[in-house]
N, C-alpha and C positions, 0 to 999 in steps of 0.2 A: 504493500500500500504506500509506504513512504517512498519506495523507488518510483512508483507511478507519479506521485506528487512532485518528486524532484524532476522527473522527465517533463511533466507538464509545465513547471516553472521555467525550466531550461528552454522549452519550446516557445513559451510566451516571451521570454527575453529576446530570443532570436527573431521572433515575429515582430516585436516592437522595433528592433534594430532594422529589420527589413522594411518596415513601414516608413521609418524615418528616411531611409535611403530612397525609397520609391517616391516619397514626397518631394525630395530635392531633385529627383530626376524629372518629375512632372511640373515642378514649380515654375519654370519659364513659360509654360503653356496654360497656367491655371486660368487666367482671364479668358483665353480663347475657348477653353473647355467649358467654363461656366456659361459663357454666352451660347455655346453650342447646345448645352442642356436646356437653357431658357428657350431658344428658338425651336428646338425639337418639340418641347411641350406645346408651344404656341401653334406650330404648324402641323401638329399631330392630326387634327381633323382633316386637313387638306391631304396629307399622306394617306389617311384611311380612305378617302374618296377615290384617290388614284389607285389604291390597292384593290378596290372593287373591280376595276377594269383589268388590272394585271395581277389577279389573285395568285397565280402560280409563279410570279416573278417579282418578289418583294424588292430585289435589288434594283430592278428597272423602275419600280414605283418610287423608291427612295431617291434614285438618280433624277427622275423627273421633278420631284419635289425640291431637290437641291438646285436644279436648273431654274426653277421658278424663283427661288430665293435670290439666286445670282442675278436674274434678269430684272426682277421687280424691286429688289431691295439693295443688293450690293452694287449693281451697276450705277443707279442714281447716286448712291453714297460715294462711289469712286469719282464720278464726274463732279459732284459737289466738293469732294475732298481736293481734287485738282484745283478747282477755283479758289477754295479756301487757302490752299497752299500758295497759290499765286498772290492772292491778296495779302496773306500773312507775310510773304517775302517782301512785298512792296512796303508794307507797314514797318517791317523790321529794318529795311534799308533807310526809310524815312526817319525812324527814331534813332538809328545809329548815327545819322548825320546831324550836325549841330543845327542845320537849317530846319530840319523837321521839328526839333525841340522848340526852335524859335517860333514856328508857326503855331504850335499849341500854346505857347506862352502869350503870343499876340492875341489869340482868341480870348484868353482869360483877361487880358488887359482891356480888350474891347468890352467884355462883359462888365468889368469894374467901372469903366467909363459910363456905360448905360445905366448902371445902378446909381452912379453919382448924379446923372441927369434926372432920374426918377425920384431919388431920395436925397435931397440936398443935405450937406453936412457929413457925407460919408467918404470924403476924400481920403484916399490911401488907407481906408479902414480894412478892406479885404487883404491888402498886401501886408499890412502890419500885423494883422491878427493871424493869418494863416501861413505867412512866410512862403508865398506861392512858388517862388523860384526853386526853393529846396524841395517842395513836394513834387513839382514837375520833374525834376531830375531823378528823384526816387522812383516815380511812376515809370518813367521811360526806361530806367535801368532794369526794373523788374520785368517789364514787357520784353526788353531785348533778351534777357536771360531765358525767359520761358519760351519765346518764339524760337530761339536758337535750339532749345531742346527738342522742339517739334521736328525741326529739319533733320536732326541727327537720328531720330527714331523711325525714319521712313522704311528702312529695310526690315526692322522688327515688325512693323505693321503688315508687311507682305507675308512674312512667315506666320504671323498670327492669323491672317486671313486664310492661308492654306490649311493650317491646323483646324481652324473653325469649320471650314467646309468639309474636311475629311471626317471630323468628329460628328458633325451634323448628319452626314450621310449614314454613318454606322449607327448612330443613336436612333434614327428612323428605322433603318433596316433591322437592327437587332435589339431594339428597345425593349421588347418583351423578354428577351433573354437576360438583359441586364436587370430588369425588374425582378425576374424570377430568382436571379442570384442574390439580389438584395433581400428578397423574402426568405430565402433559405438561411441567410446569415443572421437575420433579425431574430431575437428571442421572443418577440411579441407574437400575438395570435394573428392569423390571417386577416381577421376583421379589423383589428387595430392597424395593421400594416396598410390595408386598403384605405382606411380612414386617413392615415398620414399622407399617402400618395395623393388622395383627392384634395386634401387641404393644401398641400404644396402646389398642386396644379392650379387650384383656385387662386392662390397668392400670386403665382407667376403670371397668370392671365390677367389678373386684376392690375398689376403694375405695368405690364408690357402693353396689353391691349387698351388699357385705360390711360394712365399717366403718360406713357412714352409716346403713343400715337398722337394724343392731344398736343404734347410738347413739340413733336415734329411738325404738325400742321401749323401751330402757332409760329414756329421758327420759319417755315416757308412763307407764311403770310407777312411776317415781319420783314423778311428779306425782300419780298415783293414791294412792300410799302417803301422801304428805304431806297429801292431802285427807282420807283416812280417819282419820288420827291427829291432825288439827287443827293443822298447821303453817301459818302465814299465807303468803299469796301462793304457793300450790302450783304454779300453771301457770308463773309466772315462774321459780321455782326448778327446775321440771321441764325448762324450756328450757335453763337453765344446766347441768343434769345431762346433757342430750343432748349438749351441747358438750364437757363434761369427759369424757364416755364415750369420746371419741375418743383420750384419753390412756391408753395401756396401763399396767396396774399400779396406776393411781390411780382413774381413771374416776369413776363416780357417787359414790364415797365422799367426794369434795370437797363434795358437797351433803348426802348422807345423814348423815354423821357430825356436822357442825354442827347439823343438824336434830334428831338424837337428843339432842345436848347441850342444845339449846334446850328440848326437852320435859322433860328431866331437871331442868334448872335452874329451870324454872317450876313444878316440883312435879307434873308429869304423868308419873309413873314408869311406870304401866301402858302409856301411849301410847308412851313411849320404848322399852320392851321390844318392843312390837308393831312399831314401825318398824324396830328392829334386825333382828327376824326377817324382816320384809318385805324389807329391803335384802339380807339374805343369801340367802334362798330365792327371792324373786320377781324381784329385779333382778340380783344378783351372778352367778347361774348361767345367765342368758340367753346370755352370750357363749360359754359352754362348749357349750351345746346347739345354738345357731343358727350360731355362727361357722363351723365346718367345712362346714355345708350351704350357707351363703350365699356364703362366699368361694370355696369349691371349690378349683380349681387356680390361683387368683389368685396374684399376686406376694406372697411372704412377706418382710416387712421386720423388722429387729431392733427390739424395743420402744423402745430408746434413740433410734434414728434417727426412729421415728414420733413420739415425744414432742417431739424437737427440731423436726420438720417442722410439727407442730401449733402449737407455741408461736411458732416463727418465722413461719409462715404468718399467724397472727393478728396478729403485730406488723407484718408487711409489708402485708397486704391488708385488715386489719380483721376483723370477725366472720366473713366468708366465708372467711377464711384457714384456719379450722379444717378446712375441706373441701379448699381448693386446695393447702395445704401438703403433705399426704400424697399428693394426686393428682399434683402436679408432681414430687414425689420419685419416685413410681412411674414416671412418664413418663421421668424422667431415667435411671433404671436400665434401662428398656426400651431407650432409645436407646443407652445405653452398651453393652448386650449386643449390639445390632445392629452398633455400631461395631467391636467386637472381632471379630465374625464376618466383617465386610467386610475388616478389616485382615489377618485370617488368610488370607482368600482372595487378597488382594493379594500377600502374602509368598510364598504358594505359587505 
């Protein structure tokens, strides 16, 4: 008996060591694999519909579903990414040059002059209070450092895209096998395991189909409005708006309001009013119309918790954290709900 216990402990020790090694092997591809799991869950209904036609060929059905993702999701993202890369490089070069920083500083100086005209007695108030020159230098330095990091990660993005497509294909094709393996490993009952999978699927669909799709639509509409009313780098700022749209209560206003201020300060009053109307009617109301339809019976989280999950996710995981933060939070609450259900059964 003692010999068997020693063997078991020895095996668990080696298993823990092997798990750590496997984790570090897969660590470079964690983000791509997580996104593949998320998209596999979201596109599972489409794969099932295709599988009805190719019931004897699940590999072909998975391949067709992967092609659909490439054509309708990844291709537009790549085209947008190329434009964002182009606009980011232009912004990077402008900020790296002293002339670019002078342009930004002149815009703030013009704003201070307008404030002085509207509110007498505020001469030099803005510059003395905020030390504007120093803040402009700090802002441009931060932007230069972060934009430079984007350019250096281009090759890594290509590798992640390949891993994502490969994992997405096999998760569709062999998803039931992976699920069966998880069920065999889990010590819980089959009913509890199915409950967990259902809760996780609901959380993923709630975040992706609801929040993410609405954020993308708002980002596209913001980019369109910025283009129509002459704001520089509209695609870049539209992408930023899509990210900020995940923050409840603030959303795309973080991009639209400064853009309106820019148009007003540069003397384009008509365009500023037009962008204001576009932001209220075209962008701001999208969440009210599409939110209930897309999120449906998905998990409802308090706006404060969502804000913290978005910002914390971005700080922990980088740009992809804007999606992973709310998603992991939803998964946490789903597992917490299941835990309390199991605890109640155990007490009874």
